[in-house]
N, CA, C, O and the ligand as a Tripos MOL2 file, in Angstrom:
@<TRIPOS>MOLECULE
protein
  301   299    76     0     0
PROTEIN
NO_CHARGES

@<TRIPOS>ATOM
      1 N         180.9800   81.2970  176.0100 N.3       1 MET1
      2 CA        180.6510   81.7260  174.5670 C.3       1 MET1
      3 C         181.7280   81.2480  173.6280 C.2       1 MET1
      4 O         182.9240   81.3770  173.8880 O.2       1 MET1
      5 N         181.2620   80.6910  172.5250 N.am      2 PRO2
      6 CA        182.2180   80.1640  171.5990 C.3       2 PRO2
      7 C         182.9870   81.2520  170.8950 C.2       2 PRO2
      8 O         182.3770   82.1770  170.3580 O.2       2 PRO2
      9 N         184.2450   81.1810  170.8770 N.am      3 ILE3
     10 CA        185.0940   82.2220  170.2210 C.3       3 ILE3
     11 C         185.2830   81.7990  168.8060 C.2       3 ILE3
     12 O         184.9720   80.6380  168.5410 O.2       3 ILE3
     13 N         185.7360   82.5460  167.8700 N.am      4 GLU4
     14 CA        185.7830   82.3850  166.5170 C.3       4 GLU4
     15 C         186.4720   80.8700  166.2470 C.2       4 GLU4
     16 O         187.3910   80.4780  166.9670 O.2       4 GLU4
     17 N         186.0170   80.1730  165.2960 N.am      5 PRO5
     18 CA        186.8220   79.2620  164.5530 C.3       5 PRO5
     19 C         187.5280   80.0890  163.5810 C.2       5 PRO5
     20 O         186.8580   80.6480  162.7120 O.2       5 PRO5
     21 N         188.8140   80.2400  163.6150 N.am      6 LEU6
     22 CA        189.4090   81.4100  163.1550 C.3       6 LEU6
     23 C         189.0020   81.8220  161.7990 C.2       6 LEU6
     24 O         189.2140   81.0910  160.8310 O.2       6 LEU6
     25 N         188.4140   82.9890  161.6960 N.am      7 PRO7
     26 CA        187.8580   83.5610  160.3960 C.3       7 PRO7
     27 C         188.8700   83.9470  159.4150 C.2       7 PRO7
     28 O         190.0660   83.8480  159.6890 O.2       7 PRO7
     29 N         188.4140   84.4270  158.1700 N.am      8 SER8
     30 CA        189.4980   84.9760  157.2680 C.3       8 SER8
     31 C         189.7710   86.2960  157.5240 C.2       8 SER8
     32 O         188.9090   87.1740  157.5440 O.2       8 SER8
     33 N         191.0820   86.4870  157.7430 N.am      9 PHE9
     34 CA        191.5860   87.8840  157.9550 C.3       9 PHE9
     35 C         192.6690   87.9240  156.9080 C.2       9 PHE9
     36 O         193.2900   86.9380  156.5120 O.2       9 PHE9
     37 N         192.8460   89.2870  156.4620 N.am     10 THR10
     38 CA        194.0110   89.5330  155.6610 C.3      10 THR10
     39 C         195.2350   89.4780  156.5670 C.2      10 THR10
     40 O         195.0940   89.6390  157.7800 O.2      10 THR10
     41 N         196.4240   89.2560  156.0280 N.am     11 PRO11
     42 CA        197.6510   89.2410  156.9500 C.3      11 PRO11
     43 C         197.8390   90.5290  157.7630 C.2      11 PRO11
     44 O         198.2080   90.4270  158.9330 O.2      11 PRO11
     45 N         197.6250   91.6560  157.2580 N.am     12 GLN12
     46 CA        197.7510   92.8810  158.0290 C.3      12 GLN12
     47 C         196.6700   92.9640  159.1150 C.2      12 GLN12
     48 O         196.9410   93.4180  160.2260 O.2      12 GLN12
     49 N         195.4130   92.5120  158.7820 N.am     13 ALA13
     50 CA        194.3360   92.3230  159.7620 C.3      13 ALA13
     51 C         194.6940   91.4740  160.8880 C.2      13 ALA13
     52 O         194.4610   91.7650  162.0610 O.2      13 ALA13
     53 N         195.3290   90.3060  160.4450 N.am     14 ARG14
     54 CA        195.7430   89.3650  161.5060 C.3      14 ARG14
     55 C         196.7770   89.8720  162.3920 C.2      14 ARG14
     56 O         196.8240   89.5170  163.5700 O.2      14 ARG14
     57 N         197.6350   90.7130  161.8630 N.am     15 GLN15
     58 CA        198.5740   91.3440  162.7500 C.3      15 GLN15
     59 C         198.0000   92.1530  163.8490 C.2      15 GLN15
     60 O         198.3130   92.0150  165.0320 O.2      15 GLN15
     61 N         197.1190   93.0270  163.3770 N.am     16 LEU16
     62 CA        196.4130   93.8680  164.3360 C.3      16 LEU16
     63 C         195.5110   93.0380  165.3310 C.2      16 LEU16
     64 O         195.3860   93.3480  166.5160 O.2      16 LEU16
     65 N         194.9800   92.1030  164.8220 N.am     17 TRP17
     66 CA        194.1080   91.2530  165.6750 C.3      17 TRP17
     67 C         194.9370   90.6000  166.7370 C.2      17 TRP17
     68 O         194.5740   90.5960  167.9130 O.2      17 TRP17
     69 N         196.0820   90.0330  166.3150 N.am     18 ASP18
     70 CA        196.9640   89.4260  167.2590 C.3      18 ASP18
     71 C         197.5670   90.2820  168.3810 C.2      18 ASP18
     72 O         197.9090   89.8380  169.4760 O.2      18 ASP18
     73 N         197.6650   91.6510  167.9570 N.am     19 ALA19
     74 CA        198.0510   92.6170  168.9880 C.3      19 ALA19
     75 C         197.1590   92.9910  169.9380 C.2      19 ALA19
     76 O         197.4960   93.7070  170.8800 O.2      19 ALA19
     77 N         195.9330   92.5380  169.7740 N.am     20 ILE20
     78 CA        194.9030   92.7620  170.6850 C.3      20 ILE20
     79 C         194.9960   91.6350  171.9760 C.2      20 ILE20
     80 O         195.0540   90.4380  171.6950 O.2      20 ILE20
     81 N         195.0050   92.0110  173.1750 N.am     21 PRO21
     82 CA        195.1650   91.0440  174.3020 C.3      21 PRO21
     83 C         193.9790   90.1280  174.0460 C.2      21 PRO21
     84 O         192.8570   90.5240  173.7310 O.2      21 PRO21
     85 N         194.3550   88.8170  174.2200 N.am     22 ALA22
     86 CA        193.3990   87.8570  174.0200 C.3      22 ALA22
     87 C         192.1310   87.9830  174.8960 C.2      22 ALA22
     88 O         191.0310   87.6350  174.4670 O.2      22 ALA22
     89 N         192.3040   88.4670  176.0760 N.am     23 GLU23
     90 CA        191.0300   88.6480  176.9080 C.3      23 GLU23
     91 C         190.2390   89.8000  176.5890 C.2      23 GLU23
     92 O         189.1440   89.9240  177.1380 O.2      23 GLU23
     93 N         190.6750   90.7130  175.7240 N.am     24 HIS24
     94 CA        189.7770   91.8570  175.1070 C.3      24 HIS24
     95 C         189.0300   91.3690  173.8080 C.2      24 HIS24
     96 O         188.1270   92.0350  173.3030 O.2      24 HIS24
     97 N         189.4230   90.2740  173.3470 N.am     25 ARG25
     98 CA        188.7960   90.0240  171.9920 C.3      25 ARG25
     99 C         187.3020   89.6020  172.0110 C.2      25 ARG25
    100 O         186.5370   89.9910  171.1290 O.2      25 ARG25
    101 N         186.8730   88.7510  173.0920 N.am     26 PRO26
    102 CA        185.6280   88.3770  172.9990 C.3      26 PRO26
    103 C         184.7360   89.6230  173.4630 C.2      26 PRO26
    104 O         183.5500   89.5930  173.1320 O.2      26 PRO26
    105 N         185.1530   90.5970  174.1220 N.am     27 LYS27
    106 CA        184.3260   91.7640  174.4250 C.3      27 LYS27
    107 C         184.1690   92.5470  173.1610 C.2      27 LYS27
    108 O         183.0690   93.0440  172.9200 O.2      27 LYS27
    109 N         185.2270   92.7140  172.2790 N.am     28 LEU28
    110 CA        185.1940   93.4420  171.0820 C.3      28 LEU28
    111 C         183.9570   92.7050  170.0360 C.2      28 LEU28
    112 O         183.1790   93.3280  169.3140 O.2      28 LEU28
    113 N         184.0380   91.3130  170.1880 N.am     29 LEU29
    114 CA        183.2230   90.7160  169.2920 C.3      29 LEU29
    115 C         181.7320   90.5100  169.7600 C.2      29 LEU29
    116 O         180.8670   90.1410  168.9660 O.2      29 LEU29
    117 N         181.4820   90.7590  171.0490 N.am     30 SER30
    118 CA        180.1210   90.7870  171.5770 C.3      30 SER30
    119 C         179.5820   92.1250  171.7950 C.2      30 SER30
    120 O         178.5900   92.2740  172.5080 O.2      30 SER30
    121 N         180.1430   93.0700  171.2530 N.am     31 ASN31
    122 CA        179.7780   94.4320  171.4710 C.3      31 ASN31
    123 C         179.6450   95.1810  170.2260 C.2      31 ASN31
    124 O         180.1580   96.2990  170.1770 O.2      31 ASN31
    125 N         178.9990   94.6950  169.1690 N.am     32 VAL32
    126 CA        178.9350   95.3350  167.9100 C.3      32 VAL32
    127 C         177.4470   95.7870  167.7850 C.2      32 VAL32
    128 O         176.4960   95.0690  168.0960 O.2      32 VAL32
    129 N         177.3580   96.9450  167.3390 N.am     33 TRP33
    130 CA        176.1140   97.5530  167.1680 C.3      33 TRP33
    131 C         175.2960   97.0280  165.9080 C.2      33 TRP33
    132 O         175.7650   97.1080  164.7720 O.2      33 TRP33
    133 N         174.0670   96.4950  166.1730 N.am     34 CYS34
    134 CA        173.3280   96.0570  165.0130 C.3      34 CYS34
    135 C         172.1980   96.9990  164.8070 C.2      34 CYS34
    136 O         171.3210   97.1520  165.6570 O.2      34 CYS34
    137 N         172.2280   97.6780  163.5820 N.am     35 GLY35
    138 CA        171.2500   98.6700  163.3340 C.3      35 GLY35
    139 C         169.6990   98.1550  163.1890 C.2      35 GLY35
    140 O         168.7260   98.9050  163.2680 O.2      35 GLY35
    141 N         169.6490   96.8430  162.9790 N.am     36 LYS36
    142 CA        168.3390   96.2100  162.7840 C.3      36 LYS36
    143 C         167.7480   95.7600  164.2040 C.2      36 LYS36
    144 O         166.5580   95.9280  164.4720 O.2      36 LYS36
    145 N         168.5420   95.2500  164.9840 N.am     37 CYS37
    146 CA        168.3480   94.9390  166.4250 C.3      37 CYS37
    147 C         168.1420   96.1140  167.3130 C.2      37 CYS37
    148 O         167.3480   96.1720  168.2520 O.2      37 CYS37
    149 N         169.0370   97.1380  166.8620 N.am     38 ARG38
    150 CA        169.1800   98.2560  167.6390 C.3      38 ARG38
    151 C         169.6670   98.0410  169.0680 C.2      38 ARG38
    152 O         169.2110   98.6570  170.0320 O.2      38 ARG38
    153 N         170.5620   97.1820  169.1250 N.am     39 GLU39
    154 CA        171.3630   96.9530  170.3350 C.3      39 GLU39
    155 C         172.6810   96.2920  170.0650 C.2      39 GLU39
    156 O         172.9470   95.8720  168.9390 O.2      39 GLU39
    157 N         173.4800   96.1940  171.0350 N.am     40 SER40
    158 CA        174.8410   95.5000  170.7860 C.3      40 SER40
    159 C         174.5720   94.0670  170.6670 C.2      40 SER40
    160 O         173.8030   93.5220  171.4590 O.2      40 SER40
    161 N         175.1870   93.3830  169.6780 N.am     41 VAL41
    162 CA        175.0760   91.9580  169.4640 C.3      41 VAL41
    163 C         176.4590   91.5040  169.2530 C.2      41 VAL41
    164 O         177.4400   92.2470  169.2010 O.2      41 VAL41
    165 N         176.4590   90.2140  169.1370 N.am     42 THR42
    166 CA        177.7890   89.3920  168.8840 C.3      42 THR42
    167 C         177.9280   89.4420  167.3330 C.2      42 THR42
    168 O         176.8830   89.4490  166.6840 O.2      42 THR42
    169 N         179.1240   89.4780  166.6780 N.am     43 ILE43
    170 CA        179.2680   89.4980  165.4530 C.3      43 ILE43
    171 C         179.7860   88.0440  165.0770 C.2      43 ILE43
    172 O         180.7150   87.5470  165.7130 O.2      43 ILE43
    173 N         179.1980   87.4050  164.0800 N.am     44 THR44
    174 CA        179.6080   86.0790  163.7290 C.3      44 THR44
    175 C         180.0560   86.1050  162.1830 C.2      44 THR44
    176 O         179.8940   87.0610  161.4240 O.2      44 THR44
    177 N         180.6390   84.8940  161.8690 N.am     45 ASN45
    178 CA        181.0280   84.8200  160.4370 C.3      45 ASN45
    179 C         181.8250   85.9380  159.8660 C.2      45 ASN45
    180 O         181.7000   86.2860  158.6920 O.2      45 ASN45
    181 N         182.6270   86.4860  160.6870 N.am     46 PHE46
    182 CA        183.2190   87.7830  160.2320 C.3      46 PHE46
    183 C         184.5930   87.6030  159.5980 C.2      46 PHE46
    184 O         185.3130   86.6430  159.8750 O.2      46 PHE46
    185 N         184.9120   88.5100  158.7830 N.am     47 THR47
    186 CA        186.1780   88.6930  158.2540 C.3      47 THR47
    187 C         186.9280   89.9470  158.7060 C.2      47 THR47
    188 O         186.3510   90.9010  159.2280 O.2      47 THR47
    189 N         188.1880   89.8950  158.4880 N.am     48 GLY48
    190 CA        188.8430   91.1660  158.9750 C.3      48 GLY48
    191 C         189.7900   91.6600  157.8880 C.2      48 GLY48
    192 O         190.4240   90.8850  157.1710 O.2      48 GLY48
    193 N         189.8600   93.0590  157.7940 N.am     49 ALA49
    194 CA        190.6830   93.6910  156.9090 C.3      49 ALA49
    195 C         191.0770   95.0220  157.5260 C.2      49 ALA49
    196 O         190.5270   95.4740  158.5300 O.2      49 ALA49
    197 N         192.0700   95.6280  156.8620 N.am     50 VAL50
    198 CA        192.6780   96.9090  157.4420 C.3      50 VAL50
    199 C         192.2290   98.0320  156.4680 C.2      50 VAL50
    200 O         192.4140   98.0000  155.2520 O.2      50 VAL50
    201 N         191.6270   99.0110  157.1450 N.am     51 LYS51
    202 CA        191.1490  100.2730  156.4840 C.3      51 LYS51
    203 C         191.7350  101.3790  157.1110 C.2      51 LYS51
    204 O         191.5560  101.6320  158.3020 O.2      51 LYS51
    205 N         192.4460  102.0660  156.3390 N.am     52 ARG52
    206 CA        193.0390  103.3470  156.7810 C.3      52 ARG52
    207 C         193.6630  103.1480  158.2820 C.2      52 ARG52
    208 O         193.5220  103.9770  159.1810 O.2      52 ARG52
    209 N         194.3540  101.9530  158.4020 N.am     53 GLY53
    210 CA        195.1990  101.6970  159.4230 C.3      53 GLY53
    211 C         194.4670  101.1900  160.6600 C.2      53 GLY53
    212 O         195.0360  100.9470  161.7240 O.2      53 GLY53
    213 N         193.1120  101.0460  160.4300 N.am     54 ASP54
    214 CA        192.3080  100.4920  161.5580 C.3      54 ASP54
    215 C         191.8020   99.0980  161.1100 C.2      54 ASP54
    216 O         191.5470   98.8340  159.9350 O.2      54 ASP54
    217 N         191.6860   98.2900  162.0670 N.am     55 LEU55
    218 CA        191.0760   96.9420  161.8410 C.3      55 LEU55
    219 C         189.5230   96.9960  161.6530 C.2      55 LEU55
    220 O         188.7630   97.4680  162.4990 O.2      55 LEU55
    221 N         189.1670   96.5090  160.5590 N.am     56 LEU56
    222 CA        187.6690   96.4780  160.2180 C.3      56 LEU56
    223 C         187.1600   95.0270  160.2280 C.2      56 LEU56
    224 O         187.6510   94.1400  159.5300 O.2      56 LEU56
    225 N         186.1450   94.8630  161.0720 N.am     57 LEU57
    226 CA        185.5730   93.4810  161.0790 C.3      57 LEU57
    227 C         184.2540   93.6280  160.3520 C.2      57 LEU57
    228 O         183.5510   94.6160  160.5640 O.2      57 LEU57
    229 N         183.9090   92.7240  159.5400 N.am     58 VAL58
    230 CA        182.6100   92.6370  158.8300 C.3      58 VAL58
    231 C         182.1480   91.3160  159.0600 C.2      58 VAL58
    232 O         182.8670   90.3200  158.9720 O.2      58 VAL58
    233 N         180.8050   91.3100  159.3880 N.am     59 GLY59
    234 CA        180.3140   89.9330  159.6130 C.3      59 GLY59
    235 C         178.7130   90.0050  159.7340 C.2      59 GLY59
    236 O         178.0430   90.9240  159.2630 O.2      59 GLY59
    237 N         178.2650   89.0420  160.3450 N.am     60 LEU60
    238 CA        176.7270   88.9880  160.5390 C.3      60 LEU60
    239 C         176.2350   89.0890  162.0290 C.2      60 LEU60
    240 O         176.8760   88.5440  162.9270 O.2      60 LEU60
    241 N         175.1850   89.7360  162.2490 N.am     61 CYS61
    242 CA        174.6050   89.7850  163.6290 C.3      61 CYS61
    243 C         174.0860   88.2960  163.9340 C.2      61 CYS61
    244 O         173.4690   87.5610  163.1630 O.2      61 CYS61
    245 N         174.5320   88.0100  165.3800 N.am     62 ALA62
    246 CA        174.2190   86.6600  165.7900 C.3      62 ALA62
    247 C         172.8190   86.4960  165.9510 C.2      62 ALA62
    248 O         172.3480   85.3600  166.0130 O.2      62 ALA62
    249 N         172.0180   87.6230  166.0340 N.am     63 VAL63
    250 CA        170.5170   87.4780  166.3310 C.3      63 VAL63
    251 C         169.8440   87.4320  165.1850 C.2      63 VAL63
    252 O         169.1120   86.4630  164.9870 O.2      63 VAL63
    253 N         169.9550   88.4590  164.2120 N.am     64 CYS64
    254 CA        169.1400   88.5680  162.9960 C.3      64 CYS64
    255 C         169.7260   88.3360  161.6820 C.2      64 CYS64
    256 O         169.0810   88.4170  160.6370 O.2      64 CYS64
    257 N         171.0050   88.0360  161.7600 N.am     65 ARG65
    258 CA        171.8580   87.7360  160.6420 C.3      65 ARG65
    259 C         171.9560   88.8850  159.6350 C.2      65 ARG65
    260 O         172.2410   88.6160  158.4680 O.2      65 ARG65
    261 N         171.7200   90.2530  160.0470 N.am     66 SER66
    262 CA        172.1420   91.2300  159.2850 C.3      66 SER66
    263 C         173.5010   91.4920  159.2170 C.2      66 SER66
    264 O         174.2800   90.9950  160.0310 O.2      66 SER66
    265 N         173.9230   92.3580  158.1610 N.am     67 ASP67
    266 CA        175.3540   92.7070  158.1570 C.3      67 ASP67
    267 C         175.6980   93.7090  159.0900 C.2      67 ASP67
    268 O         175.1460   94.8090  159.0800 O.2      67 ASP67
    269 N         176.6950   93.3530  160.0030 N.am     68 VAL68
    270 CA        177.1800   94.3570  160.9150 C.3      68 VAL68
    271 C         178.8270   94.4810  160.6790 C.2      68 VAL68
    272 O         179.5030   93.6200  160.1170 O.2      68 VAL68
    273 N         179.2440   95.5240  161.1370 N.am     69 ALA69
    274 CA        180.5830   95.8490  160.9720 C.3      69 ALA69
    275 C         181.1670   96.5100  162.3720 C.2      69 ALA69
    276 O         180.4420   97.0480  163.2080 O.2      69 ALA69
    277 N         182.4290   96.3950  162.4690 N.am     70 ARG70
    278 CA        182.9390   97.1110  163.6430 C.3      70 ARG70
    279 C         184.4410   97.5800  163.2520 C.2      70 ARG70
    280 O         185.2050   96.8090  162.6720 O.2      70 ARG70
    281 N         184.7610   98.7320  163.5650 N.am     71 VAL71
    282 CA        186.1670   99.1990  163.3460 C.3      71 VAL71
    283 C         186.8180   99.2330  164.7140 C.2      71 VAL71
    284 O         186.2750   99.7610  165.6840 O.2      71 VAL71
    285 N         187.9800   98.6590  164.7510 N.am     72 ILE72
    286 CA        188.7780   98.6160  165.9510 C.3      72 ILE72
    287 C         190.0410   99.5990  165.6540 C.2      72 ILE72
    288 O         190.9760   99.2330  164.9420 O.2      72 ILE72
    289 N         189.9900  100.7300  166.1940 N.am     73 GLU73
    290 CA        191.0370  101.5070  166.0260 C.3      73 GLU73
    291 C         192.2370  101.1810  166.7060 C.2      73 GLU73
    292 O         192.2680  100.8730  167.8980 O.2      73 GLU73
    293 N         193.3140  101.2490  165.8950 N.am     74 SER74
    294 CA        194.6470  100.9440  166.5240 C.3      74 SER74
    295 C         195.1370  102.1480  167.3590 C.2      74 SER74
    296 O         194.9530  103.3020  166.9710 O.2      74 SER74
    297 N         195.7480  101.8580  168.4830 N.am     75 ALA75
    298 CA        196.1440  102.8060  169.3040 C.3      75 ALA75
    299 C         197.2260  103.7330  168.6220 C.2      75 ALA75
    300 O         197.7110  104.6770  169.2450 O.2      75 ALA75
    301 ZN        170.6720   92.2480  164.5000 Zn       76 ZN76
@<TRIPOS>BOND
     1     1     2 1
     2     2     3 1
     3     3     4 2
     4     3     5 am
     5     5     6 1
     6     6     7 1
     7     7     8 2
     8     7     9 am
     9     9    10 1
    10    10    11 1
    11    11    12 2
    12    11    13 am
    13    13    14 1
    14    14    15 1
    15    15    16 2
    16    15    17 am
    17    17    18 1
    18    18    19 1
    19    19    20 2
    20    19    21 am
    21    21    22 1
    22    22    23 1
    23    23    24 2
    24    23    25 am
    25    25    26 1
    26    26    27 1
    27    27    28 2
    28    27    29 am
    29    29    30 1
    30    30    31 1
    31    31    32 2
    32    31    33 am
    33    33    34 1
    34    34    35 1
    35    35    36 2
    36    35    37 am
    37    37    38 1
    38    38    39 1
    39    39    40 2
    40    39    41 am
    41    41    42 1
    42    42    43 1
    43    43    44 2
    44    43    45 am
    45    45    46 1
    46    46    47 1
    47    47    48 2
    48    47    49 am
    49    49    50 1
    50    50    51 1
    51    51    52 2
    52    51    53 am
    53    53    54 1
    54    54    55 1
    55    55    56 2
    56    55    57 am
    57    57    58 1
    58    58    59 1
    59    59    60 2
    60    59    61 am
    61    61    62 1
    62    62    63 1
    63    63    64 2
    64    63    65 am
    65    65    66 1
    66    66    67 1
    67    67    68 2
    68    67    69 am
    69    69    70 1
    70    70    71 1
    71    71    72 2
    72    71    73 am
    73    73    74 1
    74    74    75 1
    75    75    76 2
    76    75    77 am
    77    77    78 1
    78    78    79 1
    79    79    80 2
    80    79    81 am
    81    81    82 1
    82    82    83 1
    83    83    84 2
    84    83    85 am
    85    85    86 1
    86    86    87 1
    87    87    88 2
    88    87    89 am
    89    89    90 1
    90    90    91 1
    91    91    92 2
    92    91    93 am
    93    93    94 1
    94    94    95 1
    95    95    96 2
    96    95    97 am
    97    97    98 1
    98    98    99 1
    99    99   100 2
   100    99   101 am
   101   101   102 1
   102   102   103 1
   103   103   104 2
   104   103   105 am
   105   105   106 1
   106   106   107 1
   107   107   108 2
   108   107   109 am
   109   109   110 1
   110   110   111 1
   111   111   112 2
   112   111   113 am
   113   113   114 1
   114   114   115 1
   115   115   116 2
   116   115   117 am
   117   117   118 1
   118   118   119 1
   119   119   120 2
   120   119   121 am
   121   121   122 1
   122   122   123 1
   123   123   124 2
   124   123   125 am
   125   125   126 1
   126   126   127 1
   127   127   128 2
   128   127   129 am
   129   129   130 1
   130   130   131 1
   131   131   132 2
   132   131   133 am
   133   133   134 1
   134   134   135 1
   135   135   136 2
   136   135   137 am
   137   137   138 1
   138   138   139 1
   139   139   140 2
   140   139   141 am
   141   141   142 1
   142   142   143 1
   143   143   144 2
   144   143   145 am
   145   145   146 1
   146   146   147 1
   147   147   148 2
   148   147   149 am
   149   149   150 1
   150   150   151 1
   151   151   152 2
   152   151   153 am
   153   153   154 1
   154   154   155 1
   155   155   156 2
   156   155   157 am
   157   157   158 1
   158   158   159 1
   159   159   160 2
   160   159   161 am
   161   161   162 1
   162   162   163 1
   163   163   164 2
   164   163   165 am
   165   165   166 1
   166   166   167 1
   167   167   168 2
   168   167   169 am
   169   169   170 1
   170   170   171 1
   171   171   172 2
   172   171   173 am
   173   173   174 1
   174   174   175 1
   175   175   176 2
   176   175   177 am
   177   177   178 1
   178   178   179 1
   179   179   180 2
   180   179   181 am
   181   181   182 1
   182   182   183 1
   183   183   184 2
   184   183   185 am
   185   185   186 1
   186   186   187 1
   187   187   188 2
   188   187   189 am
   189   189   190 1
   190   190   191 1
   191   191   192 2
   192   191   193 am
   193   193   194 1
   194   194   195 1
   195   195   196 2
   196   195   197 am
   197   197   198 1
   198   198   199 1
   199   199   200 2
   200   199   201 am
   201   201   202 1
   202   202   203 1
   203   203   204 2
   204   203   205 am
   205   205   206 1
   206   206   207 1
   207   207   208 2
   208   207   209 am
   209   209   210 1
   210   210   211 1
   211   211   212 2
   212   211   213 am
   213   213   214 1
   214   214   215 1
   215   215   216 2
   216   215   217 am
   217   217   218 1
   218   218   219 1
   219   219   220 2
   220   219   221 am
   221   221   222 1
   222   222   223 1
   223   223   224 2
   224   223   225 am
   225   225   226 1
   226   226   227 1
   227   227   228 2
   228   227   229 am
   229   229   230 1
   230   230   231 1
   231   231   232 2
   232   231   233 am
   233   233   234 1
   234   234   235 1
   235   235   236 2
   236   235   237 am
   237   237   238 1
   238   238   239 1
   239   239   240 2
   240   239   241 am
   241   241   242 1
   242   242   243 1
   243   243   244 2
   244   243   245 am
   245   245   246 1
   246   246   247 1
   247   247   248 2
   248   247   249 am
   249   249   250 1
   250   250   251 1
   251   251   252 2
   252   251   253 am
   253   253   254 1
   254   254   255 1
   255   255   256 2
   256   255   257 am
   257   257   258 1
   258   258   259 1
   259   259   260 2
   260   259   261 am
   261   261   262 1
   262   262   263 1
   263   263   264 2
   264   263   265 am
   265   265   266 1
   266   266   267 1
   267   267   268 2
   268   267   269 am
   269   269   270 1
   270   270   271 1
   271   271   272 2
   272   271   273 am
   273   273   274 1
   274   274   275 1
   275   275   276 2
   276   275   277 am
   277   277   278 1
   278   278   279 1
   279   279   280 2
   280   279   281 am
   281   281   282 1
   282   282   283 1
   283   283   284 2
   284   283   285 am
   285   285   286 1
   286   286   287 1
   287   287   288 2
   288   287   289 am
   289   289   290 1
   290   290   291 1
   291   291   292 2
   292   291   293 am
   293   293   294 1
   294   294   295 1
   295   295   296 2
   296   295   297 am
   297   297   298 1
   298   298   299 1
   299   299   300 2
@<TRIPOS>SUBSTRUCTURE
     1 MET1         2 RESIDUE 1 A MET
     2 PRO2         6 RESIDUE 1 A PRO
     3 ILE3        10 RESIDUE 1 A ILE
     4 GLU4        14 RESIDUE 1 A GLU
     5 PRO5        18 RESIDUE 1 A PRO
     6 LEU6        22 RESIDUE 1 A LEU
     7 PRO7        26 RESIDUE 1 A PRO
     8 SER8        30 RESIDUE 1 A SER
     9 PHE9        34 RESIDUE 1 A PHE
    10 THR10       38 RESIDUE 1 A THR
    11 PRO11       42 RESIDUE 1 A PRO
    12 GLN12       46 RESIDUE 1 A GLN
    13 ALA13       50 RESIDUE 1 A ALA
    14 ARG14       54 RESIDUE 1 A ARG
    15 GLN15       58 RESIDUE 1 A GLN
    16 LEU16       62 RESIDUE 1 A LEU
    17 TRP17       66 RESIDUE 1 A TRP
    18 ASP18       70 RESIDUE 1 A ASP
    19 ALA19       74 RESIDUE 1 A ALA
    20 ILE20       78 RESIDUE 1 A ILE
    21 PRO21       82 RESIDUE 1 A PRO
    22 ALA22       86 RESIDUE 1 A ALA
    23 GLU23       90 RESIDUE 1 A GLU
    24 HIS24       94 RESIDUE 1 A HIS
    25 ARG25       98 RESIDUE 1 A ARG
    26 PRO26      102 RESIDUE 1 A PRO
    27 LYS27      106 RESIDUE 1 A LYS
    28 LEU28      110 RESIDUE 1 A LEU
    29 LEU29      114 RESIDUE 1 A LEU
    30 SER30      118 RESIDUE 1 A SER
    31 ASN31      122 RESIDUE 1 A ASN
    32 VAL32      126 RESIDUE 1 A VAL
    33 TRP33      130 RESIDUE 1 A TRP
    34 CYS34      134 RESIDUE 1 A CYS
    35 GLY35      138 RESIDUE 1 A GLY
    36 LYS36      142 RESIDUE 1 A LYS
    37 CYS37      146 RESIDUE 1 A CYS
    38 ARG38      150 RESIDUE 1 A ARG
    39 GLU39      154 RESIDUE 1 A GLU
    40 SER40      158 RESIDUE 1 A SER
    41 VAL41      162 RESIDUE 1 A VAL
    42 THR42      166 RESIDUE 1 A THR
    43 ILE43      170 RESIDUE 1 A ILE
    44 THR44      174 RESIDUE 1 A THR
    45 ASN45      178 RESIDUE 1 A ASN
    46 PHE46      182 RESIDUE 1 A PHE
    47 THR47      186 RESIDUE 1 A THR
    48 GLY48      190 RESIDUE 1 A GLY
    49 ALA49      194 RESIDUE 1 A ALA
    50 VAL50      198 RESIDUE 1 A VAL
    51 LYS51      202 RESIDUE 1 A LYS
    52 ARG52      206 RESIDUE 1 A ARG
    53 GLY53      210 RESIDUE 1 A GLY
    54 ASP54      214 RESIDUE 1 A ASP
    55 LEU55      218 RESIDUE 1 A LEU
    56 LEU56      222 RESIDUE 1 A LEU
    57 LEU57      226 RESIDUE 1 A LEU
    58 VAL58      230 RESIDUE 1 A VAL
    59 GLY59      234 RESIDUE 1 A GLY
    60 LEU60      238 RESIDUE 1 A LEU
    61 CYS61      242 RESIDUE 1 A CYS
    62 ALA62      246 RESIDUE 1 A ALA
    63 VAL63      250 RESIDUE 1 A VAL
    64 CYS64      254 RESIDUE 1 A CYS
    65 ARG65      258 RESIDUE 1 A ARG
    66 SER66      262 RESIDUE 1 A SER
    67 ASP67      266 RESIDUE 1 A ASP
    68 VAL68      270 RESIDUE 1 A VAL
    69 ALA69      274 RESIDUE 1 A ALA
    70 ARG70      278 RESIDUE 1 A ARG
    71 VAL71      282 RESIDUE 1 A VAL
    72 ILE72      286 RESIDUE 1 A ILE
    73 GLU73      290 RESIDUE 1 A GLU
    74 SER74      294 RESIDUE 1 A SER
    75 ALA75      298 RESIDUE 1 A ALA
    76 ZN76       301 GROUP 0 **** ****
């Protein structure tokens, strides 16, 4: 599976992303709920930002190109 050509992250988001073990990242990216497909999909063309201390990924469903988002809570 192709992993990101590194997308646009804010510096804070980049810090949180870098703190995630590399082997966990593909799973996070390929397990995003799409309300249109009604199943877990891969997020593409995503950007990263920090919202209330959590990493927020916003991008497009790889299947239908709908907007999808995923919050990754920091431990
Ligand atoms: Zn979809």
